[in-house]
N, C-alpha and C positions, 0 to 999 in steps of 0.2 A: 714380265712388268706388269701386268694388271695386278696379279697378288702383290707386288712390292706396292704399288700405289695405295691399295686397298688397307695394307697393314697399318701403311703411312697414315693414312685417313684417320682409321681407328685409334691409333697412338695419338696423333695429333689432337683430335676433336678431345678426345679425355683430357690432354695436358691444356688445351685453350681454354678450358672452362676454369684452371685454377690461373693462367695468365700464359698470355702467348710466348714471353719470353723463356718462360721456365720450361715450355713445352720445347721450344729449339733447344735449349742449353740440355734438356734430357734426352733428346733422341740424338745430339752430337756424343755426349758421355757414353750412350748404350751402344754407339757406333764403333767407337773408338776405344773401347775395351781390348786387351789384349788377349784376353781368350775367346774374343768373337769369332765364331768361325762357321760360315753357311756356303752349303754347296751352289747356291742358287743364284746370289747376289753378293757385290763386293760391300766393302764398309765406303768406298766412295758413292755409289749409288743410292745408299742408304741416306747418307748425309746430304746428299746433293737433292734427291727428293725431297728430305724434311725444311730444307732451307728454301726451296723452290715452291712448297705447299703453303697455300695463302688462304685468307677468309672466304674468297669465293670458292676454293674449291672445299673447304669445310662446310658451305651452306649445302652443297648438294651432295654430301654424306651420306649414306642411306638411313633410314630412322633406326634400326637396330642398333646402331653403332653410336649413335647419339644417345640414346637410352642406357644402352652400356657403359657408356662414358661418363653420364649423371651419375647413375649406379655407384660407379667404381669412385667417383670424385666424393659422392657422400660418404661411402664406409670412409674413404681416407679421412674427410673429417670426423668420422666418429671416432675412427682411432686416434687421432690427433687431442680430441677432446679427451678421449678416455686417459691418454698418457699424462694429460695436465692436471685432471684430476688425482691421477694416482699420486703425483707428486704433491699435488696440495695436500692429500689426506694423510700424508705421511706425519706431521706435526699433530695433526689432530688424531691419531692414534697413539701419538706418543703421549699426548696429553690423557686419553682416555685410560691408557695403561699407568699413567702416574695415578690418575682418580682412583682407579680400581684397587690399587696399592694402597692407599691411603684410605679408603673406604670399606676395605674388607673387613675390619672387625666390626665394623656398623653393620654389613649385611649379615655376616654371623648371629650377629645379635637378633637381628629379625629374622633369620631363619629359625634361628632358636625357640623364642618367642613362639611366631606361628606354631612349630610343631607341639609346644608345650599346651597352649591355648585351643589350637584345631585338631591336630592330627591327633594327638592321644584320647581326646573325647570321641572323636568320629571312630578311631578303631574301635574302641570299646563299645560302641553304639553298633556297629558292624559286626562284631563276634556277638553281641546280645540280640541281634533283628530277629533271629530265629525265635527266641522267648519273647519278644516284644512286641510284636508283630498280632500273633494271635491274642495278646492282652490288649493290645489297642482293638483290636479288631470286637473282641466281647465287650469292650466299655462303652464302644462307638454304637453296638447294634443294641446293647440295653440301653442306653439315652435315648435314640431314636424310637425304641419301644414305647418309653415310658410317656415321650413327648407326645408319641400317636395317642396313648389311652388318655392322658389327659386332655389333649386338645377335645377326643372324640367326646368324652364325659361332659365337659364345657359345651360344645355343641348341641348335643343332646338335651342337656338341662335346659338352655337358651330355648329351643325349638320347644319344650314343653309348655316353659312359661308363656311362651306366645300362642301355643295353639290352645293351652288350656288357662286362660287367664284368673279363673272363680275357682280354681283349685290351688292357687299360691300360696295362700296365708289362712286357710281353712283349721289347718292342724294347730297351728301358733293360738289362733283366735280360740278355739275350743280350749286348747292348755292355758291359756290366760284365764278364761272364765271358771275356770274347775279350780284354780289354785286361788283366785283372789276374789272368787265371789263377787265379781263386779257388774253381774247382772247376767239377763238371757243372752244366749247364743246369738249370732248374725242371722240362724236362720228362724230362730224364735222371733226376735226382733222384725223379721221382713213380715212374718205372719201377723204380727200383733198391728204393724201399719195396714196391711190388707182390711183385718176385722174390726179397726177401728172405728168406732161412731159416738157423737156425739152423746151426751149424757146429762141428763137436766137433773140439778142437785139444788134442794131447797136450802137457803140461807138464813141462818138465824139472825135473831133481831140486832140492830146495830148495837143494842145495849151490852152483849154478852161478846162483842169482838175483843180481842185483847188488845186491840190498838186505842180502844175507848176505854181501858181497863186503868185504874189508877195507879195500880201499880205495876212497876214496868215488866214486863216477861223477862226470867232469869233462865231462859232457853236459848242457847247460842248455837247456831249451825257451825259444825265445823267445816274446814276446808275441804274441798272435795276437789280429786282428780278432772280433768278434762275428759278422760275416757267414760267416767261416771255419766256425764252430761249426754253421751250418746245412747244412754238405753232410754227406752220409751215403753211405757204400761199402757195395757187399755183403758184403766181408768182415769179419764181427764180430771177428776176432784177427788178429793177425799177430806174425810174430818178425825180430827185430833181430839181423842177424848180426854187427853190430859190438859187441855187448854182450853177446856168448856166447850166442846164441840165447836170449834172454829174451825171454818171450811179453809182449808190450806190447799191452794193451786199446786199442781206438779208442773216441774218444770225439768220434765225427761231426765230424773235421776234421783238418787238415794239421799236422804239428808240422814245425818245423824245428830239427833239431840240427847243432850245431857241434862236431866233435870236437877233443880237447886238440890243440893244436900246429898246428891248422888254419886257414887264413884262410878258407876256402869254405866256404859254407853249402850244404848239401845237403837237399833236400826229401824228405822219406818221407811216403811216402801208406799211411795205416792205415786 
């Protein structure tokens, strides 16, 4: 009798979670089946127990029976939801099938274009990878080596310019002095400045100065470069014999005088 009551509790606890009325109907249907055969209890006992079982007895049911009943109820709900979803998905599947049939040419065209634009070039590159990889490796190594050498030369040159600033433009200045004869080299100019001393010069009478002459001077200085002004001679003053011994002050440069009636240009060092 206890076994019958426990089985009834288990079955009814599961059914009560859905509905108490449906639980009674389910138990009655199970007990009234024609193929029901139990050597322990009869149909009347099962039906009577189910009808007499109430909510108070359900509260006293063991915990494992309650959790088992809850799990079975959840499983039944999932099965029901899956069945409903299956019936709802039937028209959706038909629509997808129709769209697939209609859009099949477009999908084939897309696949063909992908094969032509991507598949064939990729296959060619894959076949030539054994040859292209060494070439790329060689070119990359050469580029890296060349860049390293160039950076090394630039850094070395910059370092020399910072450490040895006095030797930066010496060769250029000497070449300029040799080719243009613009004056002494920078070393000679430095020596001239160190050895320079004031020189006393006896000036001629004012009557003999060219600025007091009745005839204007026909000697015109030529235009000189700024670099010519940078040179400086040891003599602070000098005289021009062609101008009547007139003292002419030197202003750190060379002047070209062209006398009247002469095509030749003579360079005077003042």
